[in-house]
FIDOVO-331795 format. One line per 2 residues: number of its first residue (from 0); their letters; for each residue x, y, z of N, C-alpha, C. Coordinates in steps of 0.05 Angstrom, whole numbers, plus 5000, padded with zeros to 4 digits. Layout:
<pts>
NUM = a = X/Y/Z/X/Y/Z/X/Y/Z | ...
</pts>
This chain:
<pts>
0 = xx = 5843/6408/6057/5844/6433/6067/5824/6451/6052 | 5811/6468/6068/5791/6486/6055/5795/6514/6066
2 = xx = 5782/6531/6055/5788/6563/6064/5762/6574/6080 | 5740/6563/6075/5717/6574/6090/5704/6596/6071
4 = xx = 5710/6593/6043/5699/6616/6025/5678/6596/6009 | 5654/6598/6013/5630/6583/6001/5632/6587/5971
6 = xx = 5633/6564/5957/5627/6568/5929/5601/6566/5918 | 5585/6548/5930/5560/6544/5920/5540/6538/5943
8 = xx = 5514/6541/5940/5495/6529/5957/5482/6504/5944 | 5486/6480/5958/5473/6456/5946/5447/6451/5958
10 = xx = 5430/6437/5943/5404/6429/5952/5405/6399/5956 | 5391/6390/5977/5391/6361/5985/5370/6350/5971
12 = xx = 5374/6332/5954/5356/6317/5936/5347/6291/5952 | 5362/6278/5966/5354/6251/5975/5371/6247/6002
14 = xx = 5360/6233/6020/5372/6225/6040/5364/6198/6046 | 5388/6177/6047/5383/6149/6053/5398/6140/6072
16 = xx = 5384/6126/6095/5398/6114/6120/5408/6085/6107 | 5428/6080/6118/5443/6051/6112/5456/6045/6138
18 = xx = 5441/6030/6158/5456/6027/6181/5460/6052/6197 | 5485/6056/6203/5492/6079/6216/5505/6103/6196
20 = xx = 5503/6096/6171/5512/6115/6154/5485/6130/6142 | 5491/6154/6132/5472/6172/6120/5483/6177/6093
22 = xx = 5469/6170/6069/5481/6177/6044/5462/6200/6032 | 5477/6218/6023/5465/6248/6021/5469/6251/5991
24 = xx = 5449/6258/5976/5450/6265/5946/5443/6294/5946 | 5461/6309/5931/5459/6336/5928/5461/6346/5901
26 = xx = 5445/6367/5895/5446/6381/5871/5459/6407/5874 | 5481/6411/5857/5497/6439/5858/5501/6446/5831
28 = xx = 5510/6472/5825/5519/6481/5798/5548/6471/5794 | 5560/6462/5813/5585/6452/5803/5589/6419/5805
30 = xx = 5569/6409/5806/5568/6379/5802/5586/6368/5780 | 5582/6379/5758/5594/6374/5734/5627/6376/5735
32 = xx = 5636/6389/5754/5664/6395/5761/5677/6373/5780 | 5658/6358/5794/5667/6338/5812/5676/6313/5800
34 = xx = 5691/6302/5819/5698/6271/5812/5696/6256/5837 | 5691/6232/5833/5688/6209/5852/5713/6210/5868
36 = xx = 5711/6207/5896/5733/6207/5915/5746/6235/5921 | 5731/6255/5908/5741/6280/5918/5726/6293/5945
38 = xx = 5741/6306/5961/5731/6316/5983/5715/6342/5981 | 5695/6344/5990/5675/6370/5987/5665/6376/6019
40 = xx = 5667/6402/6025/5659/6408/6051/5626/6417/6050 | 5611/6404/6065/5586/6408/6068/5577/6419/6094
42 = xx = 5570/6447/6095/5568/6460/6120/5591/6457/6135 | 5614/6457/6127/5641/6454/6138/5647/6427/6147
44 = xx = 5631/6406/6137/5639/6380/6143/5650/6366/6119 | 5678/6358/6118/5691/6345/6098/5679/6318/6093
46 = xx = 5665/6312/6070/5657/6290/6061/5665/6281/6031 | 5667/6255/6027/5676/6247/6002/5656/6240/5981
48 = xx = 5658/6250/5956/5641/6242/5936/5641/6211/5930 | 5620/6198/5934/5620/6169/5926/5608/6158/5900
50 = xx = 5590/6178/5888/5576/6173/5864/5566/6196/5850 | 5566/6199/5825/5558/6224/5810/5536/6215/5793
52 = xx = 5512/6224/5786/5494/6218/5767/5483/6246/5755 | 5486/6251/5733/5474/6273/5719/5485/6299/5736
54 = xx = 5464/6313/5747/5474/6336/5759/5468/6334/5791 | 5473/6309/5797/5473/6306/5829/5495/6288/5834
56 = xx = 5502/6289/5862/5525/6273/5870/5516/6264/5896 | 5532/6240/5907/5526/6231/5933/5548/6227/5949
58 = xx = 5548/6236/5978/5568/6231/5995/5559/6217/6017 | 5574/6204/6036/5564/6189/6056/5577/6197/6084
60 = xx = 5556/6201/6103/5564/6211/6131/5562/6188/6146 | 5585/6180/6163/5584/6158/6181/5574/6167/6208
62 = xx = 5563/6145/6223/5556/6155/6250/5569/6174/6269 | 5594/6172/6267/5612/6190/6279/5608/6219/6273
64 = xx = 5604/6225/6247/5598/6249/6235/5573/6259/6243 | 5550/6240/6240/5524/6245/6249/5525/6257/6279
66 = xx = 5539/6242/6298/5538/6248/6324/5551/6274/6332 | 5567/6284/6314/5583/6308/6324/5578/6332/6310
68 = xx = 5558/6330/6289/5554/6353/6272/5520/6355/6266 | 5512/6375/6250/5483/6380/6246/5478/6364/6221
70 = xx = 5499/6350/6212/5490/6336/6180/5468/6314/6189 | 5465/6300/6212/5445/6285/6215/5417/6297/6216
72 = xx = 5414/6323/6218/5387/6336/6227/5378/6352/6194 | 5396/6344/6175/5386/6359/6149/5362/6343/6138
74 = xx = 5348/6362/6122/5322/6350/6110/5323/6354/6080 | 5311/6338/6067/5305/6342/6038/5300/6370/6028
76 = xx = 5307/6380/6006/5304/6412/5999/5322/6429/6013 | 5332/6421/6035/5347/6442/6049/5371/6452/6034
78 = xx = 5379/6475/6042/5407/6485/6028/5430/6476/6047 | 5450/6476/6034/5477/6470/6046/5497/6485/6035
80 = xx = 5517/6496/6050/5540/6512/6041/5562/6489/6029 | 5567/6493/6005/5588/6476/5993/5613/6490/5988
82 = xx = 5636/6476/5992/5662/6486/5985/5680/6462/5975 | 5694/6463/5952/5714/6443/5944/5738/6450/5958
84 = xx = 5757/6431/5963/5783/6429/5975/5798/6452/5958 | 5815/6465/5974/5831/6490/5960/5852/6472/5943
86 = xx = 5863/6489/5919/5884/6478/5906/5910/6491/5917 | 5931/6470/5917/5957/6483/5924/5967/6504/5908
88 = xx = 5973/6529/5919/5981/6550/5905/5961/6573/5901 | 5934/6566/5909/5914/6584/5906/5916/6604/5931
90 = xx = 5904/6626/5930/5902/6650/5952/5887/6636/5974 | 5895/6639/5999/5877/6632/6019/5859/6655/6029
92 = xx = 5836/6658/6015/5820/6683/6020/5806/6680/6047 | 5800/6659/6061/5792/6656/6089/5811/6653/6108
94 = xx = 5810/6625/6121/5833/6619/6136/5836/6587/6132 | 5855/6577/6148/5862/6548/6141/5834/6531/6158
96 = xx = 5823/6517/6141/5799/6502/6151/5805/6472/6143 | 5799/6454/6161/5806/6426/6160/5781/6413/6150
98 = xx = 5756/6420/6152/5735/6408/6150/5727/6384/6171 | 5738/6388/6193/5731/6373/6215/5720/6387/6236
100 = xx = 5696/6384/6240/5674/6399/6260/5687/6392/6290 | 5691/6411/6307/5700/6407/6333/5674/6404/6351
102 = xx = 5653/6415/6346/5628/6416/6362/5608/6433/6349 | 5584/6429/6357/5561/6445/6347/5555/6469/6365
104 = xx = 5537/6489/6357/5529/6510/6374/5503/6516/6368 | 5487/6530/6385/5461/6543/6377/5463/6570/6373
106 = xx = 5447/6580/6356/5444/6609/6346/5423/6618/6371 | 5433/6635/6384/5416/6648/6407/5407/6681/6400
108 = xx = 5420/6688/6383/5409/6719/6375/5416/6727/6347 | 5400/6741/6337/5402/6753/6305/5395/6780/6310
110 = xx = 5414/6798/6302/5408/6828/6305/5411/6840/6275 | 5391/6850/6266/5395/6863/6237/5402/6892/6241
112 = xx = 5428/6900/6229/5438/6925/6234/5431/6940/6205 | 5441/6962/6205/5441/6979/6183/5458/6966/6158
114 = xx = 5449/6946/6144/5467/6937/6121/5482/6912/6127 | 5480/6901/6153/5492/6875/6158/5475/6863/6183
116 = xx = 5483/6844/6192/5471/6823/6212/5491/6816/6231 | 5482/6813/6257/5501/6803/6279/5488/6777/6287
118 = xx = 5500/6758/6286/5492/6727/6297/5508/6718/6320 | 5496/6711/6339/5511/6701/6364/5502/6674/6371
120 = xx = 5524/6659/6377/5524/6629/6380/5536/6622/6411 | 5521/6602/6421/5528/6592/6446/5537/6562/6442
122 = xx = 5556/6554/6456/5568/6526/6449/5576/6516/6481 | 5579/6490/6479/5583/6475/6507/5612/6482/6516
124 = xx = 5618/6494/6536/5646/6503/6544/5660/6479/6554 | 5646/6457/6562/5660/6434/6572/5677/6418/6552
126 = xx = 5672/6427/6528/5692/6414/6510/5717/6428/6505 | 5722/6452/6518/5747/6467/6520/5755/6481/6495
128 = xx = 5737/6487/6477/5744/6501/6454/5741/6533/6462 | 5758/6549/6449/5759/6576/6454/5755/6592/6428
130 = xx = 5750/6617/6433/5753/6636/6410/5766/6661/6424 | 5776/6677/6406/5788/6702/6413/5775/6725/6398
132 = xx = 5777/6751/6408/5769/6773/6394/5783/6775/6368 | 5770/6780/6348/5782/6786/6321/5796/6759/6310
134 = xx = 5790/6734/6322/5802/6710/6313/5783/6699/6292 | 5793/6675/6280/5777/6661/6260/5760/6639/6271
136 = xx = 5737/6635/6260/5718/6615/6268/5702/6607/6241 | 5699/6581/6238/5682/6568/6217/5655/6563/6229
138 = xx = 5632/6578/6215/5606/6569/6220/5593/6555/6199 | 5584/6531/6199/5574/6518/6177/5590/6519/6152
140 = xx = 5616/6519/6157/5637/6518/6134/5643/6546/6129 | 5634/6568/6136/5637/6595/6128/5660/6608/6149
142 = xx = 5680/6618/6136/5702/6633/6147/5695/6657/6159 | 5695/6665/6184/5686/6689/6194/5704/6700/6219
144 = xx = 5699/6725/6224/5713/6736/6244/5698/6738/6270 | 5708/6732/6292/5695/6728/6321/5695/6759/6329
146 = xx = 5673/6770/6337/5669/6790/6352/5655/6784/6379 | 5658/6802/6401/5646/6796/6427/5651/6766/6436
148 = xx = 5677/6757/6438/5684/6733/6449/5680/6730/6476 | 5669/6708/6485/5660/6703/6512/5667/6674/6518
150 = xx = 5666/6664/6542/5674/6636/6550/5661/6614/6537 | 5637/6619/6528/5621/6597/6512/5602/6609/6493
152 = xx = 5606/6636/6486/5592/6647/6467/5612/6666/6447 | 5602/6671/6423/5614/6693/6405/5594/6700/6384
154 = xx = 5600/6723/6374/5584/6736/6355/5599/6738/6328 | 5586/6738/6303/5597/6745/6280/5584/6766/6265
156 = xx = 5592/6783/6249/5581/6804/6238/5580/6793/6206 | 5557/6793/6195/5552/6782/6166/5546/6806/6145
158 = xx = 5562/6804/6127/5559/6828/6107/5539/6820/6085 | 5525/6836/6071/5502/6825/6053/5510/6803/6034
160 = xx = 5535/6805/6021/5543/6785/6004/5543/6756/6019 | 5554/6751/6040/5556/6726/6054/5529/6720/6063
162 = xx = 5513/6740/6072/5483/6732/6080/5469/6720/6055 | 5471/6732/6036/5454/6723/6008/5467/6700/5996
164 = xx = 5493/6695/5999/5505/6673/5983/5514/6646/6002 | 5501/6648/6026/5503/6624/6044/5482/6618/6056
166 = xx = 5481/6595/6074/5456/6591/6089/5447/6606/6109 | 5465/6631/6117/5459/6646/6138/5433/6662/6133
168 = xx = 5424/6665/6109/5397/6676/6101/5376/6659/6111 | 5377/6630/6116/5358/6617/6126/5362/6610/6157
170 = xx = 5381/6620/6170/5388/6611/6196/5366/6627/6217 | 5358/6612/6239/5340/6624/6256/5349/6617/6285
172 = xx = 5341/6633/6302/5346/6632/6333/5339/6601/6339 | 5352/6583/6350/5350/6559/6361/5362/6540/6342
174 = xx = 5371/6549/6316/5381/6530/6296/5411/6520/6309 | 5416/6494/6297/5444/6486/6309/5461/6486/6287
176 = xx = 5489/6496/6292/5508/6499/6266/5532/6483/6276 | 5547/6479/6255/5574/6467/6259/5597/6486/6265
178 = xx = 5616/6480/6283/5634/6499/6289/5663/6484/6284 | 5680/6498/6271/5708/6489/6271/5726/6514/6279
180 = xx = 5739/6510/6304/5751/6528/6314/5778/6530/6300 | 5794/6555/6303/5818/6561/6290/5838/6539/6295
182 = xx = 5852/6526/6276/5870/6503/6279/5896/6516/6293 | 5905/6540/6287/5926/6550/6303/5923/6555/6330
184 = xx = 5898/6566/6338/5889/6571/6363/5888/6542/6380 | 5881/6522/6366/5877/6494/6377/5904/6484/6386
186 = xx = 5926/6486/6371/5951/6474/6375/5964/6495/6395 | 5957/6520/6397/5971/6536/6417/5960/6530/6441
188 = xx = 5933/6526/6445/5918/6516/6469/5928/6490/6483 | 5929/6475/6463/5940/6445/6471/5971/6448/6479
190 = xx = 5987/6460/6469/6016/6464/6476/6013/6477/6506 | 5999/6498/6509/6000/6509/6533/5987/6490/6557
192 = xx = 5967/6473/6549/5960/6452/6568/5981/6431/6577 | 5997/6425/6557/6021/6408/6560/6041/6416/6577
194 = xx = 6043/6442/6578/6065/6457/6596/6058/6457/6624 | 6033/6455/6631/6021/6459/6659/6021/6430/6672
</pts>
């Protein structure tokens, strides 16, 4: 379980393909605090630490993960949003995030406002995910509030702190991001479907 509050930006040191798996070696400032078999969210994707060497650690993404997220398109030296699993009893500063990406979206617009940025994303409506105005959404692992919710689009307003401490500062129009829709909203939607 995660909160969507990014702890660090990790740098991809090495990418190794092994059949349908991708081994990703990362460098972060929190590597020395990690342990093998620990869950860590990478751009919102929960992956397990499989090895640690010095100031780097390695996680493995299987084909299912590569097919449903943007993890397979990462490149060496690219920055990734990093969050360790929350501790039971800690404050929930973002919202409940599982680290299970529902689908990807494309960034279709970026507007720089006076001291903030508005990013707009478009996703495949055929997967039946929804956003609601002022609801929660996770974009590349970052817990955010939805503005301008539409059938297959939404926007998020990014404050300078979030912009400077996440990968939003590198995001461009046309880039693909990972989305995790609000878990409570997903259960409500599913229950409503079962009633009809």
